[in-house]
N, C-alpha and C positions, 0 to 999 in steps of 0.2 A: 596546480593543475586540477581543475575541476573535471569530473565526468568518468569515474570508474563506474558509476551508477547511472542509469538514464532511464527516465519514465516518459514515454511517447503516448500521445493522444491520437486516436484515429476515431472514425465513426462507422457504426454498421446499423442499418435500418434507422438512420436518424438518430441513434442514441451513441452518447460518447464511450469509448473503450480506452482504458489506460493499459499499455503494455509496458512491463517492467524488465529490464535488461541488465545483465552484468557484463561489463567489459573486461577482457583478458589483458594480459600484458601487451600481447601483438595487436590491439585494438579490434580483435574480433568480439563479437557480441552475441550472446544468447539468452533467449527469453526465459524467465524464470516464473513470471506470473502474468495474469491478465485480470481486469476487473472492469465491471460496468460503472466507470467513474470518470468524471472530467478533471482536467488538470486544475481548472479553477476552483473547483470544490476542494481538491486536496491541498491546494495552496491556502484557501481561505479558511478552511477549517483546521488543518494540522499544521501545515508548514510555516504560517504566519506566527503561530504560537511558540516556535523555537528559535533559539539562537544559533542553530547550526548553519553553516554556510551552504548555499546552493545557487545555481544559476536557473533562470526561468525565462522562457519565452512564451509565446502564446499556446503552443503544442507540446513543449518538452521541458523537463526539469532534469538537470544533471548536478551530480553531487559527488564527492570523494567520501562522503560519511555513511559507513556502513549501517550505523544507528538510524540515521534518517531514512535510509532505504528499506530497512526492517520495519520501521514504524509505518512506512507508506504502504508496504504489502499487508501487514496486518489490518490497518485501516480499510484498505480495499477489500480484503477478505470479509470483514466484519460487516461493512458497508452492503455488501451483497446480499446480506441476511435480513435486511430491514426494509420493509414494504412501505410503511409511512415514516419518512425520514423528515422530522422537523429539526430546526437548527439546534435547538437545546440538546437534543438527543445525539446528535452528530458531535457537538462540541464536547459532551461528556465522554465519548470515545476517545477524543483527542486528549483530554486531560488524563485519563486513565493510561494511554499510550505514553504519554510525556512523564509519568510518574513510575513507569515500570522500570525495575532494575535489570541489569544486563541478562541475568539467568533467564527471567520470564520472557524478555523481549526474544531472546534466542530459542527459547521453547516454542513459542507462538509462531514466529517466523518459519522455523523449521516444519512445523505442523503445515503451514499453509503451502509452502513451497513443495513438501514432499507430496502432499496430496494432490496438488495441482499436476505435477510432474508424471504421475503414473499414467494419465490419459491426455495430458494438456487440456484438462476440462474443469472450468471453474465450479461446475455442479459438485464435484467431488469434494469441495472445501466448505460446502454449507454447514455440516455438521461441526466443524472447527469453529466456524464464525458464531454458531449459536451456542457453542460451549463456552467461548470468550464472553459473549453477552451475558449468559447464565451466571458465570463465576464472578463477574464484576458487577452483576446487577444493572445491566445497561437496558 
């Protein structure tokens, strides 16, 4: 059964927004993160480079993989801090994410989600995204 984690795309002012949801056992969902990012970019840059199983439609990605969900949130958070986004730079972020061990992945995921959840504001995560870029020289 796929779908413990869902990423949905909407648009605001003509720009794509991805909303990250975690589903509970009773099929209730709660939003844990948001990023200015399209599902197609997420799939093209990050998801297509992994062998983790997920379902994708035009506007939704669902998976049972907590690891994939964490990588998607970190990618979205780091992507927020990049003004000039060329393909090679985005791919280098994806490569770093795919190589992270579980402890580092959990750390960055927790930082992004906890900062976002204080006010449900993506701006609160910008320093975390810049720190990730500085640490991994991206």
